[in-house]
C-alpha positions as CSV (number, residue, x, y, z in Angstrom):
1,M,24.8,-1.1,31.3
2,A,21.2,0.1,31.7
3,E,20.4,3.7,30.9
4,P,18.7,5.8,33.6
5,I,14.9,5.2,33.5
6,P,13.1,8.1,31.8
7,E,10.4,9.6,34.0
8,L,7.7,8.7,31.5
9,V,8.8,5.0,31.6
10,K,9.1,5.1,35.3
11,S,5.6,6.4,35.7
12,A,4.3,3.8,33.2
13,I,5.9,0.9,35.1
14,H,4.5,2.1,38.3
15,G,0.9,2.1,37.1
16,D,0.3,5.5,35.5
17,S,-2.0,4.5,32.6
18,G,-1.6,7.9,31.0
19,A,2.2,7.6,30.9
20,A,1.9,4.1,29.5
21,E,-0.4,5.2,26.7
22,K,2.0,8.1,25.8
23,L,4.9,5.6,25.7
24,L,2.9,3.4,23.3
25,E,1.8,6.4,21.2
26,R,5.5,7.3,20.5
27,N,6.0,3.8,18.9
28,L,2.6,3.3,17.4
29,P,3.4,4.1,13.7
30,Q,6.3,1.6,13.7
31,L,4.2,-0.9,15.6
32,E,1.5,-0.7,13.0
33,A,4.0,-0.9,10.2
34,F,5.6,-4.0,11.8
35,V,2.2,-5.7,12.3
36,R,1.2,-5.0,8.7
37,L,4.5,-6.3,7.2
38,R,4.9,-9.3,9.5
39,S,1.4,-10.6,9.6
40,G,1.3,-11.6,5.9
41,R,-1.6,-11.4,3.4
42,R,-3.3,-14.6,4.6
43,L,-3.8,-13.3,8.2
44,L,-4.8,-9.8,7.1
45,A,-7.4,-11.3,4.8
46,K,-9.3,-12.2,7.9
47,E,-8.2,-9.7,10.5
48,S,-7.4,-6.0,10.2
49,A,-4.0,-4.8,11.2
50,S,-5.7,-2.1,13.3
51,D,-7.5,-4.8,15.4
52,I,-4.2,-6.7,15.9
53,V,-2.4,-3.5,17.0
54,Q,-5.2,-2.6,19.4
55,S,-5.1,-6.1,20.9
56,V,-1.3,-5.9,21.3
57,C,-1.6,-2.5,23.0
58,R,-4.2,-3.7,25.4
59,E,-2.0,-6.6,26.5
60,V,1.1,-4.4,26.7
61,L,-0.7,-1.9,29.0
62,M,-1.7,-4.8,31.2
63,D,1.9,-6.2,31.4
64,I,3.9,-3.0,31.4
65,G,4.6,-3.3,35.1
66,E,6.8,-6.3,34.3
67,L,9.0,-4.3,31.9
68,K,12.7,-4.4,32.8
69,W,14.0,-1.1,31.4
70,V,17.4,-1.2,29.8
71,D,17.2,1.3,27.0
72,E,14.9,2.5,24.3
73,S,15.9,-0.3,21.9
74,H,15.2,-3.0,24.4
75,F,11.7,-1.5,25.0
76,K,11.0,-1.5,21.3
77,F,12.2,-5.2,21.2
78,W,9.9,-6.0,24.1
79,L,7.0,-4.3,22.3
80,F,7.6,-5.9,19.0
81,T,8.1,-9.3,20.6
82,N,4.6,-9.0,22.1
83,A,3.3,-8.1,18.6
84,L,5.0,-11.1,17.1
85,R,3.5,-13.4,19.7
86,K,0.1,-12.0,19.0
87,I,0.5,-12.5,15.2
88,S,1.7,-16.1,15.8
89,N,-1.3,-16.7,18.1
90,R,-3.7,-15.4,15.4
91,H,-2.1,-17.6,12.7
92,Q,-2.5,-20.6,15.0
93,Y,-6.1,-19.7,15.7
94,W,-7.1,-19.7,12.1
95,S,-5.1,-22.8,11.4
96,R,-6.7,-24.6,14.3
97,E,-10.1,-23.6,13.2
98,R,-9.3,-24.9,9.7
99,R,-10.4,-21.7,8.1
100,D,-9.1,-21.6,4.6
101,I,-8.1,-18.0,4.7
102,A,-6.0,-18.3,1.5
103,K,-9.2,-18.5,-0.5
104,E,-10.4,-15.2,1.0
105,I,-7.5,-13.0,0.0
106,P,-9.0,-10.0,-1.8
107,S,-7.4,-8.5,-5.0
108,G,-5.6,-5.7,-3.0
109,H,-3.6,-6.1,0.2
110,A,-6.1,-6.9,2.9
111,G,-4.2,-4.9,5.5
112,A,-5.0,-1.6,3.8
113,D,-7.6,-0.7,6.5
114,A,-4.9,0.7,8.8
115,S,-4.7,3.8,6.7
116,G,-8.3,4.6,7.7
117,D,-7.3,7.9,9.3
118,G,-7.1,9.5,5.8
119,A,-4.2,11.1,4.1
120,G,-2.5,12.0,7.4
121,G,-2.6,8.4,8.6
122,E,-1.3,7.1,5.3
123,A,1.6,9.6,5.4
124,V,2.5,8.5,8.9
125,L,2.5,4.8,7.9
126,L,4.5,5.5,4.8
127,N,7.0,7.4,6.8
128,A,7.4,4.3,9.0
129,Y,8.1,2.3,5.9
130,C,11.0,4.6,5.0
131,T,13.1,2.5,7.4
132,I,13.0,-0.4,5.0
133,A,12.4,1.2,1.6
134,T,12.6,4.6,-0.2
135,P,9.0,5.4,-1.3
136,S,8.4,7.0,-4.7
137,K,7.6,10.7,-4.6
138,N,5.4,10.4,-7.7
139,V,2.9,7.9,-6.4
140,A,0.0,8.4,-4.0
141,A,0.6,7.3,-0.4
142,R,-2.0,4.6,-0.4
143,E,-0.8,3.1,-3.7
144,E,2.8,3.2,-2.5
145,I,1.9,1.5,0.8
146,E,0.2,-1.3,-1.0
147,R,3.1,-1.7,-3.4
148,I,5.6,-2.0,-0.6
149,E,3.5,-4.4,1.4
150,T,2.9,-6.6,-1.7
151,V,6.6,-6.7,-2.5
152,F,7.6,-7.4,1.1
153,D,5.1,-10.3,1.3
154,K,7.0,-11.9,-1.6
155,L,10.2,-12.2,0.4
156,P,11.1,-15.4,2.2
157,D,10.1,-15.4,5.9
158,R,13.7,-15.3,7.0
159,Y,14.4,-12.2,4.9
160,R,11.3,-10.4,6.3
161,E,12.3,-11.2,9.8
162,I,15.8,-10.0,9.6
163,I,14.9,-6.8,7.8
164,L,12.3,-5.9,10.4
165,L,14.6,-6.7,13.3
166,S,17.3,-4.5,11.9
167,K,15.5,-1.7,10.2
168,M,12.3,-1.3,12.2
169,V,13.0,-2.7,15.7
170,G,16.5,-1.3,15.5
171,L,18.5,-4.3,16.9
172,T,22.2,-4.4,16.4
173,H,24.0,-7.2,14.5
174,P,25.0,-8.9,17.8
175,Q,21.4,-8.6,19.2
176,I,20.0,-10.1,16.0
177,A,22.6,-12.9,16.1
178,E,21.5,-13.8,19.6
179,K,17.8,-13.6,18.7
180,L,18.2,-15.8,15.5
181,E,20.9,-18.0,17.0
182,M,23.5,-17.4,14.3
183,S,26.9,-15.7,14.0
184,E,27.2,-12.0,13.4
185,S,28.9,-12.6,10.1
186,N,25.9,-14.7,8.9
187,V,23.6,-11.9,10.1
188,R,25.5,-9.4,8.0
189,V,25.3,-11.7,4.9
190,L,21.7,-12.5,5.4
191,L,20.7,-8.9,5.9
192,F,22.6,-7.8,2.8
193,R,20.9,-10.5,0.7
194,A,17.5,-9.6,2.1
195,L,17.8,-5.9,1.5
196,A,19.2,-6.6,-2.0
197,R,16.3,-8.8,-2.8
198,L,13.8,-6.2,-1.5
199,S,15.5,-3.5,-3.5
200,E,15.4,-5.7,-6.6
201,L,11.6,-6.4,-6.2
202,L,10.8,-2.8,-5.5
203,S,12.7,-1.6,-8.7
204,T,10.9,-4.2,-10.9
205,P,8.0,-2.5,-12.8
């Protein structure tokens, strides 16, 4: 059963650009974190996470009139689905152009640009990462962001996908099962294994 449409959402759907921007701003830290973690090092070696996020936001603002409101979690899923489509399109672009982006990966994580707002921006991003990992209190924010991103990139694609759907997008086990076309019991097993592997990698010196 659909929840009552909040006034902010109602205004956004009916063309109020200010309301639409406010709606996006509420989800921007998690959207940025999602893009950085889901894009992978190869894509972020060529394009900044900030540019991808801005492109996603522009397209969402154009299409928000088509949003069918159910509840907050469905809105987030709609938003992150748009982000995932953009990431896929950019991967296809570089593949089609035969650009060997693997050879251009810098020594650090290429997506580190998204912390460009200074310590405040890094703190906001790291806070978004708390949904999938427990950051160390004894390490600088930028260093911890790079560590989490590097470790996350080592996970199999299926593990990364299910962790983000569960912990960042906030989908329930039944919703994930529908999205990934698998049983709920398999979702629970896969998520358990994915989180266990992430924890293992993060605890490795």
